[in-house]
N, CA, C and O atoms as CSV, one atom per row, in Angstrom:
chain,resi,resn,atom,element,x,y,z
A,1,MET,N,N,-22.318,6.897,2.078
A,1,MET,CA,C,-21.605,6.244,3.147
A,1,MET,C,C,-20.102,6.353,2.901
A,1,MET,O,O,-19.612,5.922,1.858
A,2,THR,N,N,-19.394,6.907,3.823
A,2,THR,CA,C,-17.947,7.046,3.709
A,2,THR,C,C,-17.280,5.726,4.047
A,2,THR,O,O,-17.583,5.096,5.061
A,3,ARG,N,N,-16.371,5.324,3.182
A,3,ARG,CA,C,-15.593,4.106,3.417
A,3,ARG,C,C,-14.178,4.483,3.811
A,3,ARG,O,O,-13.695,5.569,3.491
A,4,THR,N,N,-13.524,3.569,4.510
A,4,THR,CA,C,-12.098,3.697,4.782
A,4,THR,C,C,-11.387,2.720,3.856
A,4,THR,O,O,-11.620,1.512,3.904
A,5,VAL,N,N,-10.521,3.263,3.016
A,5,VAL,CA,C,-9.815,2.484,2.005
A,5,VAL,C,C,-8.343,2.418,2.387
A,5,VAL,O,O,-7.674,3.445,2.497
A,6,LEU,N,N,-7.847,1.202,2.588
A,6,LEU,CA,C,-6.445,0.972,2.919
A,6,LEU,C,C,-5.661,0.766,1.638
A,6,LEU,O,O,-6.029,-0.066,0.808
A,7,VAL,N,N,-4.573,1.526,1.469
A,7,VAL,CA,C,-3.717,1.377,0.300
A,7,VAL,C,C,-2.277,1.215,0.776
A,7,VAL,O,O,-1.632,2.194,1.153
A,8,PRO,N,N,-1.768,-0.028,0.760
A,8,PRO,CA,C,-0.352,-0.219,1.099
A,8,PRO,C,C,0.514,0.154,-0.101
A,8,PRO,O,O,0.208,-0.223,-1.232
A,9,ILE,N,N,1.591,0.893,0.145
A,9,ILE,CA,C,2.486,1.265,-0.952
A,9,ILE,C,C,3.919,0.930,-0.582
A,9,ILE,O,O,4.309,0.955,0.585
A,10,ASP,N,N,4.699,0.612,-1.627
A,10,ASP,CA,C,6.104,0.263,-1.396
A,10,ASP,C,C,7.063,1.212,-2.108
A,10,ASP,O,O,8.275,0.996,-2.091
A,11,GLY,N,N,6.535,2.251,-2.728
A,11,GLY,CA,C,7.390,3.214,-3.422
A,11,GLY,C,C,7.606,2.891,-4.885
A,11,GLY,O,O,8.271,3.650,-5.590
A,12,SER,N,N,7.057,1.776,-5.361
A,12,SER,CA,C,7.209,1.411,-6.768
A,12,SER,C,C,6.164,2.135,-7.608
A,12,SER,O,O,5.152,2.613,-7.094
A,13,ASP,N,N,6.430,2.206,-8.904
A,13,ASP,CA,C,5.481,2.850,-9.809
A,13,ASP,C,C,4.118,2.179,-9.762
A,13,ASP,O,O,3.088,2.852,-9.799
A,14,HIS,N,N,4.110,0.840,-9.681
A,14,HIS,CA,C,2.808,0.166,-9.679
A,14,HIS,C,C,2.035,0.424,-8.390
A,14,HIS,O,O,0.804,0.431,-8.418
A,15,SER,N,N,2.705,0.635,-7.271
A,15,SER,CA,C,1.954,0.945,-6.052
A,15,SER,C,C,1.406,2.374,-6.107
A,15,SER,O,O,0.304,2.634,-5.624
A,16,TYR,N,N,2.174,3.301,-6.695
A,16,TYR,CA,C,1.658,4.660,-6.874
A,16,TYR,C,C,0.503,4.674,-7.870
A,16,TYR,O,O,-0.445,5.445,-7.715
A,17,GLY,N,N,0.581,3.822,-8.892
A,17,GLY,CA,C,-0.511,3.719,-9.862
A,17,GLY,C,C,-1.787,3.215,-9.210
A,17,GLY,O,O,-2.873,3.728,-9.480
A,18,ALA,N,N,-1.655,2.207,-8.348
A,18,ALA,CA,C,-2.814,1.687,-7.621
A,18,ALA,C,C,-3.380,2.768,-6.693
A,18,ALA,O,O,-4.595,2.884,-6.538
A,19,LEU,N,N,-2.504,3.544,-6.090
A,19,LEU,CA,C,-2.932,4.631,-5.214
A,19,LEU,C,C,-3.740,5.662,-5.995
A,19,LEU,O,O,-4.794,6.109,-5.543
A,20,SER,N,N,-3.248,6.030,-7.152
A,20,SER,CA,C,-3.954,6.993,-7.996
A,20,SER,C,C,-5.328,6.462,-8.407
A,20,SER,O,O,-6.315,7.197,-8.373
A,21,LEU,N,N,-5.389,5.195,-8.792
A,21,LEU,CA,C,-6.672,4.590,-9.154
A,21,LEU,C,C,-7.618,4.561,-7.959
A,21,LEU,O,O,-8.820,4.777,-8.117
A,22,ALA,N,N,-7.093,4.300,-6.776
A,22,ALA,CA,C,-7.935,4.303,-5.572
A,22,ALA,C,C,-8.510,5.690,-5.323
A,22,ALA,O,O,-9.694,5.826,-5.014
A,23,PHE,N,N,-7.678,6.719,-5.455
A,23,PHE,CA,C,-8.165,8.084,-5.246
A,23,PHE,C,C,-9.265,8.421,-6.244
A,23,PHE,O,O,-10.235,9.094,-5.894
A,24,ASP,N,N,-9.121,7.962,-7.476
A,24,ASP,CA,C,-10.126,8.230,-8.499
A,24,ASP,C,C,-11.407,7.434,-8.273
A,24,ASP,O,O,-12.504,7.967,-8.439
A,25,GLN,N,N,-11.279,6.174,-7.898
A,25,GLN,CA,C,-12.429,5.290,-7.759
A,25,GLN,C,C,-13.229,5.548,-6.488
A,25,GLN,O,O,-14.457,5.459,-6.500
A,26,TYR,N,N,-12.554,5.861,-5.406
A,26,TYR,CA,C,-13.225,6.021,-4.118
A,26,TYR,C,C,-13.264,7.484,-3.707
A,26,TYR,O,O,-12.828,7.851,-2.616
A,27,ASP,N,N,-13.775,8.285,-4.570
A,27,ASP,CA,C,-13.883,9.725,-4.357
A,27,ASP,C,C,-14.747,10.020,-3.128
A,27,ASP,O,O,-15.860,9.507,-3.012
A,28,GLY,N,N,-14.243,10.831,-2.231
A,28,GLY,CA,C,-15.003,11.237,-1.061
A,28,GLY,C,C,-14.853,10.328,0.132
A,28,GLY,O,O,-15.563,10.498,1.122
A,29,ASP,N,N,-13.956,9.372,0.072
A,29,ASP,CA,C,-13.774,8.436,1.170
A,29,ASP,C,C,-12.534,8.792,1.990
A,29,ASP,O,O,-11.801,9.730,1.676
A,30,GLU,N,N,-12.328,8.017,3.040
A,30,GLU,CA,C,-11.150,8.164,3.885
A,30,GLU,C,C,-10.090,7.184,3.401
A,30,GLU,O,O,-10.381,6.013,3.155
A,31,PHE,N,N,-8.872,7.664,3.270
A,31,PHE,CA,C,-7.772,6.831,2.789
A,31,PHE,C,C,-6.736,6.657,3.889
A,31,PHE,O,O,-6.350,7.605,4.572
A,32,LEU,N,N,-6.306,5.422,4.035
A,32,LEU,CA,C,-5.236,5.088,4.961
A,32,LEU,C,C,-4.116,4.488,4.120
A,32,LEU,O,O,-4.244,3.373,3.615
A,33,VAL,N,N,-3.020,5.227,3.971
A,33,VAL,CA,C,-1.892,4.792,3.149
A,33,VAL,C,C,-0.773,4.349,4.084
A,33,VAL,O,O,-0.318,5.107,4.941
A,34,VAL,N,N,-0.338,3.091,3.898
A,34,VAL,CA,C,0.646,2.503,4.796
A,34,VAL,C,C,1.858,2.028,4.004
A,34,VAL,O,O,1.725,1.346,2.988
A,35,HIS,N,N,3.038,2.400,4.484
A,35,HIS,CA,C,4.298,1.884,3.941
A,35,HIS,C,C,4.913,1.002,5.019
A,35,HIS,O,O,5.085,1.420,6.164
A,36,VAL,N,N,5.240,-0.230,4.629
A,36,VAL,CA,C,5.814,-1.182,5.585
A,36,VAL,C,C,7.292,-1.371,5.289
A,36,VAL,O,O,7.681,-1.680,4.163
A,37,VAL,N,N,8.103,-1.183,6.309
A,37,VAL,CA,C,9.541,-1.397,6.224
A,37,VAL,C,C,9.849,-2.751,6.844
A,37,VAL,O,O,9.603,-2.973,8.030
A,38,ASP,N,N,10.387,-3.651,6.034
A,38,ASP,CA,C,10.823,-4.945,6.551
A,38,ASP,C,C,12.314,-4.814,6.855
A,38,ASP,O,O,13.121,-4.782,5.925
A,39,PRO,N,N,12.704,-4.738,8.129
A,39,PRO,CA,C,14.100,-4.471,8.474
A,39,PRO,C,C,15.061,-5.602,8.102
A,39,PRO,O,O,16.278,-5.424,8.157
A,40,ASN,N,N,14.528,-6.746,7.730
A,40,ASN,CA,C,15.383,-7.877,7.380
A,40,ASN,C,C,15.607,-8.034,5.887
A,40,ASN,O,O,16.257,-8.987,5.456
A,41,VAL,N,N,15.082,-7.120,5.098
A,41,VAL,CA,C,15.128,-7.273,3.644
A,41,VAL,C,C,15.773,-6.062,2.991
A,41,VAL,O,O,15.539,-4.921,3.391
A,42,GLY,N,N,16.575,-6.327,1.995
A,42,GLY,CA,C,17.097,-5.281,1.122
A,42,GLY,C,C,17.871,-4.197,1.824
A,42,GLY,O,O,18.641,-4.448,2.751
A,43,GLU,N,N,17.651,-2.997,1.364
A,43,GLU,CA,C,18.448,-1.863,1.825
A,43,GLU,C,C,18.180,-1.503,3.278
A,43,GLU,O,O,19.007,-0.830,3.893
A,44,TYR,N,N,17.058,-1.924,3.849
A,44,TYR,CA,C,16.770,-1.606,5.240
A,44,TYR,C,C,17.515,-2.512,6.208
A,44,TYR,O,O,17.634,-2.188,7.390
A,45,ALA,N,N,18.018,-3.641,5.723
A,45,ALA,CA,C,18.614,-4.650,6.606
A,45,ALA,C,C,19.800,-4.108,7.414
A,45,ALA,O,O,20.022,-4.545,8.544
A,46,HIS,N,N,20.545,-3.187,6.865
A,46,HIS,CA,C,21.731,-2.687,7.557
A,46,HIS,C,C,21.584,-1.240,8.012
A,46,HIS,O,O,22.569,-0.586,8.355
A,47,ASP,N,N,20.376,-0.758,8.012
A,47,ASP,CA,C,20.113,0.619,8.383
A,47,ASP,C,C,20.100,0.760,9.903
A,47,ASP,O,O,19.750,-0.177,10.620
A,48,THR,N,N,20.475,1.907,10.369
A,48,THR,CA,C,20.404,2.202,11.797
A,48,THR,C,C,19.109,2.968,12.060
A,48,THR,O,O,18.575,3.599,11.148
A,49,PRO,N,N,18.601,2.923,13.278
A,49,PRO,CA,C,17.379,3.671,13.563
A,49,PRO,C,C,17.548,5.145,13.172
A,49,PRO,O,O,18.514,5.794,13.572
A,50,GLY,N,N,16.619,5.651,12.404
A,50,GLY,CA,C,16.686,7.037,11.952
A,50,GLY,C,C,17.657,7.251,10.814
A,50,GLY,O,O,17.922,8.396,10.448
A,51,GLY,N,N,18.202,6.179,10.236
A,51,GLY,CA,C,19.175,6.290,9.152
A,51,GLY,C,C,18.551,6.775,7.860
A,51,GLY,O,O,17.333,6.920,7.755
A,52,THR,N,N,19.405,7.024,6.875
A,52,THR,CA,C,18.942,7.603,5.619
A,52,THR,C,C,17.989,6.690,4.861
A,52,THR,O,O,17.068,7.179,4.207
A,53,ASP,N,N,18.188,5.366,4.935
A,53,ASP,CA,C,17.274,4.471,4.242
A,53,ASP,C,C,15.875,4.542,4.838
A,53,ASP,O,O,14.891,4.442,4.105
A,54,ARG,N,N,15.769,4.706,6.112
A,54,ARG,CA,C,14.453,4.825,6.750
A,54,ARG,C,C,13.756,6.120,6.319
A,54,ARG,O,O,12.528,6.193,6.301
A,55,LYS,N,N,14.528,7.110,5.982
A,55,LYS,CA,C,13.941,8.368,5.523
A,55,LYS,C,C,13.245,8.202,4.172
A,55,LYS,O,O,12.417,9.029,3.789
A,56,LYS,N,N,13.588,7.124,3.451
A,56,LYS,CA,C,12.900,6.852,2.186
A,56,LYS,C,C,11.411,6.655,2.423
A,56,LYS,O,O,10.598,6.972,1.555
A,57,SER,N,N,11.052,6.143,3.575
A,57,SER,CA,C,9.632,5.989,3.910
A,57,SER,C,C,8.931,7.332,3.918
A,57,SER,O,O,7.804,7.458,3.441
A,58,GLU,N,N,9.598,8.328,4.459
A,58,GLU,CA,C,9.028,9.671,4.487
A,58,GLU,C,C,8.820,10.199,3.074
A,58,GLU,O,O,7.798,10.820,2.782
A,59,VAL,N,N,9.788,9.952,2.200
A,59,VAL,CA,C,9.682,10.402,0.811
A,59,VAL,C,C,8.519,9.695,0.120
A,59,VAL,O,O,7.765,10.319,-0.627
A,60,ILE,N,N,8.373,8.404,0.367
A,60,ILE,CA,C,7.285,7.627,-0.228
A,60,ILE,C,C,5.933,8.185,0.206
A,60,ILE,O,O,5.032,8.342,-0.618
A,61,LEU,N,N,5.790,8.483,1.482
A,61,LEU,CA,C,4.520,9.016,1.971
A,61,LEU,C,C,4.297,10.463,1.536
A,61,LEU,O,O,3.153,10.889,1.378
A,62,GLU,N,N,5.369,11.217,1.340
A,62,GLU,CA,C,5.217,12.573,0.791
A,62,GLU,C,C,4.656,12.508,-0.622
A,62,GLU,O,O,3.792,13.306,-0.984
A,63,GLU,N,N,5.141,11.562,-1.423
A,63,GLU,CA,C,4.622,11.376,-2.778
A,63,GLU,C,C,3.147,10.982,-2.734
A,63,GLU,O,O,2.350,11.467,-3.537
A,64,ALA,N,N,2.786,10.111,-1.805
A,64,ALA,CA,C,1.386,9.709,-1.653
A,64,ALA,C,C,0.515,10.913,-1.286
A,64,ALA,O,O,-0.591,11.070,-1.803
A,65,THR,N,N,1.020,11.750,-0.401
A,65,THR,CA,C,0.279,12.943,0.005
A,65,THR,C,C,0.108,13.902,-1.169
A,65,THR,O,O,-0.959,14.490,-1.340
A,66,GLU,N,N,1.150,14.060,-1.973
A,66,GLU,CA,C,1.046,14.916,-3.163
A,66,GLU,C,C,-0.001,14.373,-4.134
A,66,GLU,O,O,-0.785,15.138,-4.695
A,67,GLN,N,N,-0.016,13.055,-4.332
A,67,GLN,CA,C,-1.039,12.458,-5.205
A,67,GLN,C,C,-2.433,12.698,-4.637
A,67,GLN,O,O,-3.364,13.011,-5.379
A,68,PHE,N,N,-2.575,12.554,-3.327
A,68,PHE,CA,C,-3.869,12.794,-2.695
A,68,PHE,C,C,-4.320,14.230,-2.933
A,68,PHE,O,O,-5.467,14.475,-3.305
A,69,GLU,N,N,-3.421,15.166,-2.719
A,69,GLU,CA,C,-3.781,16.576,-2.898
A,69,GLU,C,C,-4.164,16.883,-4.338
A,69,GLU,O,O,-5.000,17.752,-4.582
A,70,ALA,N,N,-3.563,16.178,-5.295
A,70,ALA,CA,C,-3.892,16.386,-6.706
A,70,ALA,C,C,-5.252,15.779,-7.063
A,70,ALA,O,O,-5.916,16.263,-7.979
A,71,HIS,N,N,-5.673,14.733,-6.358
A,71,HIS,CA,C,-6.905,14.025,-6.687
A,71,HIS,C,C,-8.053,14.303,-5.710
A,71,HIS,O,O,-9.209,14.008,-6.014
A,72,ALA,N,N,-7.748,14.854,-4.571
A,72,ALA,CA,C,-8.710,14.912,-3.465
A,72,ALA,C,C,-9.904,15.794,-3.757
A,72,ALA,O,O,-9.825,16.782,-4.487
A,73,THR,N,N,-11.006,15.400,-3.163
A,73,THR,CA,C,-12.191,16.251,-3.116
A,73,THR,C,C,-12.298,16.756,-1.680
A,73,THR,O,O,-11.692,16.183,-0.775
A,74,PRO,N,N,-13.053,17.809,-1.468
A,74,PRO,CA,C,-13.131,18.371,-0.113
A,74,PRO,C,C,-13.613,17.390,0.955
A,74,PRO,O,O,-13.290,17.553,2.131
A,75,ASP,N,N,-14.379,16.375,0.559
A,75,ASP,CA,C,-14.894,15.437,1.547
A,75,ASP,C,C,-14.034,14.183,1.701
A,75,ASP,O,O,-14.440,13.245,2.387
A,76,SER,N,N,-12.858,14.148,1.080
A,76,SER,CA,C,-11.918,13.038,1.246
A,76,SER,C,C,-10.932,13.372,2.364
A,76,SER,O,O,-10.688,14.541,2.662
A,77,SER,N,N,-10.372,12.333,2.977
A,77,SER,CA,C,-9.345,12.559,3.994
A,77,SER,C,C,-8.233,11.526,3.816
A,77,SER,O,O,-8.434,10.462,3.230
A,78,LEU,N,N,-7.062,11.868,4.336
A,78,LEU,CA,C,-5.890,11.010,4.190
A,78,LEU,C,C,-5.181,10.864,5.522
A,78,LEU,O,O,-4.953,11.838,6.238
A,79,GLU,N,N,-4.840,9.624,5.836
A,79,GLU,CA,C,-3.979,9.324,6.974
A,79,GLU,C,C,-2.847,8.458,6.432
A,79,GLU,O,O,-3.084,7.553,5.632
A,80,THR,N,N,-1.624,8.733,6.861
A,80,THR,CA,C,-0.482,7.937,6.423
A,80,THR,C,C,0.213,7.327,7.629
A,80,THR,O,O,0.144,7.850,8.742
A,81,ALA,N,N,0.888,6.203,7.380
A,81,ALA,CA,C,1.609,5.538,8.473
A,81,ALA,C,C,2.788,4.767,7.901
A,81,ALA,O,O,2.738,4.251,6.784
A,82,VAL,N,N,3.849,4.704,8.697
A,82,VAL,CA,C,4.990,3.843,8.405
A,82,VAL,C,C,5.029,2.805,9.513
A,82,VAL,O,O,4.987,3.139,10.698
A,83,GLU,N,N,5.109,1.548,9.115
A,83,GLU,CA,C,5.171,0.453,10.071
A,83,GLU,C,C,6.410,-0.378,9.784
A,83,GLU,O,O,6.900,-0.403,8.655
A,84,GLU,N,N,6.908,-1.047,10.791
A,84,GLU,CA,C,8.060,-1.916,10.627
A,84,GLU,C,C,7.647,-3.353,10.923
A,84,GLU,O,O,7.020,-3.633,11.945
A,85,GLY,N,N,8.005,-4.260,10.017
A,85,GLY,CA,C,7.683,-5.667,10.201
A,85,GLY,C,C,7.515,-6.361,8.862
A,85,GLY,O,O,7.965,-5.861,7.831
A,86,LYS,N,N,6.871,-7.506,8.883
A,86,LYS,CA,C,6.595,-8.256,7.666
A,86,LYS,C,C,5.406,-7.607,6.957
A,86,LYS,O,O,4.344,-7.457,7.562
A,87,PRO,N,N,5.559,-7.219,5.687
A,87,PRO,CA,C,4.474,-6.524,4.989
A,87,PRO,C,C,3.139,-7.253,5.030
A,87,PRO,O,O,2.105,-6.633,5.275
A,88,LYS,N,N,3.148,-8.550,4.794
A,88,LYS,CA,C,1.896,-9.316,4.787
A,88,LYS,C,C,1.176,-9.178,6.128
A,88,LYS,O,O,-0.023,-8.902,6.159
A,89,ARG,N,N,1.886,-9.364,7.219
A,89,ARG,CA,C,1.281,-9.312,8.550
A,89,ARG,C,C,0.765,-7.917,8.869
A,89,ARG,O,O,-0.349,-7.766,9.372
A,90,ILE,N,N,1.563,-6.901,8.582
A,90,ILE,CA,C,1.161,-5.525,8.910
A,90,ILE,C,C,-0.073,-5.126,8.109
A,90,ILE,O,O,-1.020,-4.570,8.665
A,91,VAL,N,N,-0.068,-5.405,6.807
A,91,VAL,CA,C,-1.219,-5.034,5.972
A,91,VAL,C,C,-2.472,-5.776,6.430
A,91,VAL,O,O,-3.548,-5.183,6.503
A,92,LEU,N,N,-2.344,-7.060,6.737
A,92,LEU,CA,C,-3.506,-7.805,7.230
A,92,LEU,C,C,-4.003,-7.264,8.565
A,92,LEU,O,O,-5.211,-7.201,8.792
A,93,ASP,N,N,-3.094,-6.876,9.447
A,93,ASP,CA,C,-3.514,-6.275,10.723
A,93,ASP,C,C,-4.342,-5.019,10.472
A,93,ASP,O,O,-5.380,-4.818,11.101
A,94,TYR,N,N,-3.881,-4.181,9.554
A,94,TYR,CA,C,-4.640,-2.980,9.202
A,94,TYR,C,C,-5.957,-3.347,8.532
A,94,TYR,O,O,-7.002,-2.800,8.884
A,95,ALA,N,N,-5.920,-4.267,7.569
A,95,ALA,CA,C,-7.118,-4.631,6.802
A,95,ALA,C,C,-8.206,-5.220,7.693
A,95,ALA,O,O,-9.393,-5.000,7.452
A,96,ASN,N,N,-7.815,-5.951,8.702
A,96,ASN,CA,C,-8.797,-6.634,9.536
A,96,ASN,C,C,-9.305,-5.797,10.706
A,96,ASN,O,O,-10.045,-6.286,11.559
A,97,ARG,N,N,-8.904,-4.545,10.733
A,97,ARG,CA,C,-9.456,-3.640,11.733
A,97,ARG,C,C,-10.919,-3.352,11.387
A,97,ARG,O,O,-11.328,-3.471,10.232
A,98,ASP,N,N,-11.684,-2.979,12.382
A,98,ASP,CA,C,-13.104,-2.729,12.178
A,98,ASP,C,C,-13.395,-1.563,11.243
A,98,ASP,O,O,-14.432,-1.551,10.581
A,99,ASP,N,N,-12.508,-0.593,11.177
A,99,ASP,CA,C,-12.819,0.609,10.411
A,99,ASP,C,C,-12.331,0.583,8.960
A,99,ASP,O,O,-12.532,1.566,8.247
A,100,VAL,N,N,-11.701,-0.492,8.498
A,100,VAL,CA,C,-11.268,-0.585,7.101
A,100,VAL,C,C,-12.324,-1.356,6.314
A,100,VAL,O,O,-12.724,-2.455,6.698
A,101,ASP,N,N,-12.769,-0.761,5.202
A,101,ASP,CA,C,-13.825,-1.352,4.387
A,101,ASP,C,C,-13.316,-1.977,3.095
A,101,ASP,O,O,-13.984,-2.838,2.521
A,102,GLN,N,N,-12.150,-1.558,2.633
A,102,GLN,CA,C,-11.648,-1.982,1.327
A,102,GLN,C,C,-10.133,-1.848,1.325
A,102,GLN,O,O,-9.583,-0.932,1.937
A,103,VAL,N,N,-9.456,-2.770,0.630
A,103,VAL,CA,C,-8.014,-2.668,0.412
A,103,VAL,C,C,-7.807,-2.527,-1.087
A,103,VAL,O,O,-8.403,-3.259,-1.877
A,104,VAL,N,N,-6.966,-1.587,-1.472
A,104,VAL,CA,C,-6.576,-1.426,-2.876
A,104,VAL,C,C,-5.059,-1.474,-2.901
A,104,VAL,O,O,-4.386,-0.704,-2.216
A,105,MET,N,N,-4.526,-2.399,-3.707
A,105,MET,CA,C,-3.071,-2.520,-3.755
A,105,MET,C,C,-2.603,-2.922,-5.141
A,105,MET,O,O,-3.332,-3.558,-5.904
A,106,GLY,N,N,-1.381,-2.541,-5.448
A,106,GLY,CA,C,-0.774,-2.923,-6.716
A,106,GLY,C,C,-0.085,-4.266,-6.597
A,106,GLY,O,O,0.242,-4.722,-5.502
A,107,THR,N,N,0.127,-4.888,-7.740
A,107,THR,CA,C,0.881,-6.129,-7.795
A,107,THR,C,C,1.721,-6.132,-9.055
A,107,THR,O,O,1.349,-5.546,-10.072
A,108,ARG,N,N,2.834,-6.787,-8.973
A,108,ARG,CA,C,3.702,-6.877,-10.144
A,108,ARG,C,C,3.254,-7.977,-11.091
A,108,ARG,O,O,3.743,-8.053,-12.219
A,109,GLY,N,N,2.342,-8.823,-10.662
A,109,GLY,CA,C,1.837,-9.882,-11.511
A,109,GLY,C,C,2.867,-10.939,-11.843
A,109,GLY,O,O,2.910,-11.437,-12.967
A,110,MET,N,N,3.705,-11.290,-10.862
A,110,MET,CA,C,4.724,-12.309,-11.093
A,110,MET,C,C,4.066,-13.668,-11.288
A,110,MET,O,O,3.018,-13.962,-10.713
A,111,THR,N,N,4.706,-14.488,-12.111
A,111,THR,CA,C,4.195,-15.831,-12.344
A,111,THR,C,C,5.341,-16.823,-12.279
A,111,THR,O,O,6.508,-16.438,-12.201
A,112,GLY,N,N,5.000,-18.095,-12.313
A,112,GLY,CA,C,5.999,-19.146,-12.411
A,112,GLY,C,C,6.906,-19.236,-11.208
A,112,GLY,O,O,6.496,-18.993,-10.073
A,113,VAL,N,N,8.166,-19.595,-11.483
A,113,VAL,CA,C,9.153,-19.830,-10.424
A,113,VAL,C,C,9.380,-18.575,-9.595
A,113,VAL,O,O,9.507,-18.661,-8.374
A,114,LYS,N,N,9.434,-17.427,-10.227
A,114,LYS,CA,C,9.678,-16.188,-9.497
A,114,LYS,C,C,8.612,-15.981,-8.417
A,114,LYS,O,O,8.928,-15.563,-7.304
A,115,ARG,N,N,7.360,-16.272,-8.743
A,115,ARG,CA,C,6.283,-16.114,-7.771
A,115,ARG,C,C,6.423,-17.132,-6.638
A,115,ARG,O,O,6.202,-16.801,-5.473
A,116,LEU,N,N,6.785,-18.357,-6.977
A,116,LEU,CA,C,6.943,-19.397,-5.955
A,116,LEU,C,C,8.079,-19.065,-4.998
A,116,LEU,O,O,7.958,-19.268,-3.790
A,117,VAL,N,N,9.170,-18.561,-5.530
A,117,VAL,CA,C,10.331,-18.248,-4.705
A,117,VAL,C,C,10.068,-17.025,-3.832
A,117,VAL,O,O,10.368,-17.039,-2.638
A,118,LEU,N,N,9.518,-15.986,-4.411
A,118,LEU,CA,C,9.326,-14.741,-3.694
A,118,LEU,C,C,8.046,-14.717,-2.863
A,118,LEU,O,O,7.923,-13.928,-1.926
A,119,GLY,N,N,7.096,-15.580,-3.208
A,119,GLY,CA,C,5.805,-15.518,-2.540
A,119,GLY,C,C,5.035,-14.319,-3.043
A,119,GLY,O,O,5.537,-13.555,-3.869
A,120,SER,N,N,3.841,-14.149,-2.561
A,120,SER,CA,C,3.040,-13.028,-3.009
A,120,SER,C,C,2.292,-12.413,-1.838
A,120,SER,O,O,1.395,-13.028,-1.261
A,121,VAL,N,N,2.669,-11.212,-1.504
A,121,VAL,CA,C,1.986,-10.492,-0.440
A,121,VAL,C,C,0.523,-10.291,-0.825
A,121,VAL,O,O,-0.371,-10.457,0.004
A,122,ALA,N,N,0.284,-9.933,-2.089
A,122,ALA,CA,C,-1.089,-9.717,-2.541
A,122,ALA,C,C,-1.930,-10.983,-2.390
A,122,ALA,O,O,-3.066,-10.915,-1.920
A,123,ASP,N,N,-1.389,-12.133,-2.782
A,123,ASP,CA,C,-2.130,-13.388,-2.639
A,123,ASP,C,C,-2.498,-13.649,-1.188
A,123,ASP,O,O,-3.634,-14.017,-0.891
A,124,ALA,N,N,-1.557,-13.462,-0.296
A,124,ALA,CA,C,-1.818,-13.708,1.122
A,124,ALA,C,C,-2.897,-12.768,1.647
A,124,ALA,O,O,-3.759,-13.180,2.423
A,125,ILE,N,N,-2.853,-11.535,1.235
A,125,ILE,CA,C,-3.838,-10.558,1.705
A,125,ILE,C,C,-5.218,-10.898,1.159
A,125,ILE,O,O,-6.211,-10.818,1.882
A,126,ILE,N,N,-5.284,-11.281,-0.125
A,126,ILE,CA,C,-6.568,-11.677,-0.711
A,126,ILE,C,C,-7.168,-12.846,0.072
A,126,ILE,O,O,-8.363,-12.849,0.369
A,127,ARG,N,N,-6.358,-13.815,0.398
A,127,ARG,CA,C,-6.849,-15.029,1.062
A,127,ARG,C,C,-7.208,-14.822,2.523
A,127,ARG,O,O,-8.081,-15.512,3.049
A,128,GLN,N,N,-6.547,-13.882,3.185
A,128,GLN,CA,C,-6.711,-13.769,4.633
A,128,GLN,C,C,-7.421,-12.502,5.096
A,128,GLN,O,O,-7.680,-12.344,6.289
A,129,SER,N,N,-7.736,-11.610,4.184
A,129,SER,CA,C,-8.369,-10.358,4.569
A,129,SER,C,C,-9.842,-10.562,4.902
A,129,SER,O,O,-10.527,-11.363,4.266
A,130,ASP,N,N,-10.315,-9.837,5.895
A,130,ASP,CA,C,-11.726,-9.856,6.257
A,130,ASP,C,C,-12.558,-8.902,5.402
A,130,ASP,O,O,-13.786,-8.908,5.482
A,131,VAL,N,N,-11.896,-8.087,4.588
A,131,VAL,CA,C,-12.594,-7.110,3.746
A,131,VAL,C,C,-12.217,-7.333,2.283
A,131,VAL,O,O,-11.215,-7.990,2.000
A,132,PRO,N,N,-13.001,-6.799,1.356
A,132,PRO,CA,C,-12.675,-6.957,-0.067
A,132,PRO,C,C,-11.314,-6.343,-0.401
A,132,PRO,O,O,-10.919,-5.317,0.153
A,133,VAL,N,N,-10.613,-7.001,-1.320
A,133,VAL,CA,C,-9.299,-6.543,-1.773
A,133,VAL,C,C,-9.362,-6.337,-3.276
A,133,VAL,O,O,-9.712,-7.246,-4.030
A,134,ASN,N,N,-9.021,-5.135,-3.696
A,134,ASN,CA,C,-8.958,-4.799,-5.115
A,134,ASN,C,C,-7.483,-4.762,-5.498
A,134,ASN,O,O,-6.754,-3.857,-5.092
A,135,VAL,N,N,-7.043,-5.751,-6.284
A,135,VAL,CA,C,-5.644,-5.826,-6.692
A,135,VAL,C,C,-5.518,-5.234,-8.094
A,135,VAL,O,O,-6.173,-5.685,-9.033
A,136,VAL,N,N,-4.677,-4.232,-8.218
A,136,VAL,CA,C,-4.469,-3.551,-9.490
A,136,VAL,C,C,-3.188,-4.086,-10.122
A,136,VAL,O,O,-2.097,-3.835,-9.610
A,137,PRO,N,N,-3.309,-4.826,-11.236
A,137,PRO,CA,C,-2.107,-5.379,-11.865
A,137,PRO,C,C,-1.277,-4.275,-12.503
A,137,PRO,O,O,-1.792,-3.216,-12.865
A,138,GLN,N,N,0.003,-4.542,-12.632
A,138,GLN,CA,C,0.918,-3.568,-13.225
A,138,GLN,C,C,0.468,-3.156,-14.613
A,138,GLN,O,O,0.639,-2.001,-15.004
A,139,GLN,N,N,-0.106,-4.088,-15.364
A,139,GLN,CA,C,-0.545,-3.777,-16.722
A,139,GLN,C,C,-1.604,-2.670,-16.714
A,139,GLN,O,O,-1.620,-1.836,-17.620
A,140,ALA,N,N,-2.479,-2.646,-15.720
A,140,ALA,CA,C,-3.505,-1.616,-15.639
A,140,ALA,C,C,-2.903,-0.262,-15.339
A,140,ALA,O,O,-3.413,0.762,-15.793
A,141,VAL,N,N,-1.830,-0.248,-14.585
A,141,VAL,CA,C,-1.155,0.997,-14.234
A,141,VAL,C,C,-0.360,1.511,-15.411
A,141,VAL,O,O,-0.287,2.719,-15.637
A,142,ASP,N,N,0.245,0.587,-16.175
A,142,ASP,CA,C,1.084,0.968,-17.311
A,142,ASP,C,C,0.287,1.490,-18.489
A,142,ASP,O,O,0.821,2.227,-19.319
A,143,SER,N,N,-0.998,1.117,-18.579
A,143,SER,CA,C,-1.779,1.515,-19.756
A,143,SER,C,C,-2.385,2.877,-19.629
A,143,SER,O,O,-3.067,3.338,-20.545
């Protein structure tokens, strides 16, 4: 049975590590890799439509495609997308679609005050997703 595996990536090493683990674990499945641009945060906040910072999304998805090609089997497929909005909302919208069977995502494993202040996209997705979520901690990617 072919599954559709959603892998949100943000361009960090731990998200690429989770992507690589997903390709290895779900051999022969369909992969949907999504990069979410939050226009109100960080370097995207002052970007113009089509600006150079937005092009970073293309670079991130090119790296994901290269990883897929390095790991892919003939019966695997890849779809990529760039979305704009709040990462938690966009990922949950994708996860709760009828055709997504699994979410695999990286996490930095923040704790304490830093986690309270920044919140956790992974926590929100785990709690609100209609499908299983496999969270890959940074330590698993680093080892």
